[in-house]
C-alpha positions in Angstrom: -9.7 5.8 10.9 -13.5 6.5 11.0 -12.8 9.9 9.4 -11.3 8.3 6.3 -14.0 8.5 3.6 -12.3 6.3 1.0 -13.2 2.7 0.6 -10.7 0.4 2.2 -9.8 -2.9 0.6 -7.1 -5.2 1.9 -5.6 -8.2 0.3 -2.3 -10.1 0.6 -0.6 -12.2 -2.0 2.5 -14.3 -2.1 5.2 -12.8 -4.3 5.4 -14.5 -7.6 8.6 -13.5 -9.4 7.5 -14.8 -12.8 4.1 -13.1 -12.8 3.1 -11.0 -15.8 4.6 -7.9 -14.1 7.3 -8.0 -11.5 5.6 -5.9 -8.9 8.7 -5.9 -6.7 10.6 -4.2 -9.4 7.8 -2.0 -10.8 6.9 -0.6 -7.3 10.5 -0.6 -6.0 9.7 -2.9 -3.1 12.9 -3.5 -1.1 11.5 -5.9 1.5 8.3 -7.8 2.5 5.8 -7.5 3.9 4.9 -4.2 2.3 1.8 -2.0 2.6 0.8 -0.3 -0.6 -2.0 2.4 -0.8 -3.4 3.4 -4.2 -6.0 5.9 -5.2 -7.9 5.2 -8.3 -5.0 6.0 -10.6 -1.6 5.5 -8.8 0.4 4.4 -5.8 0.1 7.2 -3.2 1.9 5.6 -0.2 4.3 2.7 0.5 5.6 1.5 3.9 6.6 -1.6 5.8 5.4 -0.2 9.1 1.7 -0.3 10.2 2.3 2.8 12.4 3.3 4.8 9.3 0.1 3.6 7.6 -2.1 4.9 10.5 -0.3 8.2 10.4 -0.8 8.5 6.6 -4.5 8.0 7.0 -4.8 10.2 10.0 -3.1 13.1 8.1 -5.4 12.5 5.1 -8.5 12.8 7.3 -7.6 16.3 8.5 
């Protein structure tokens, strides 16, 4: 992970169905918890498995 140059920010929020935007619908989330990775403009990766997240960042650092 030390080779990843992007700033990493992590947060977690309870799902609020009546929020301004239904993120579950907008981001096609099928189950929780979900890990979402965004660049400055869009969603670039989505998973429910931490191992897949590590692999994603490992591949981006190459």
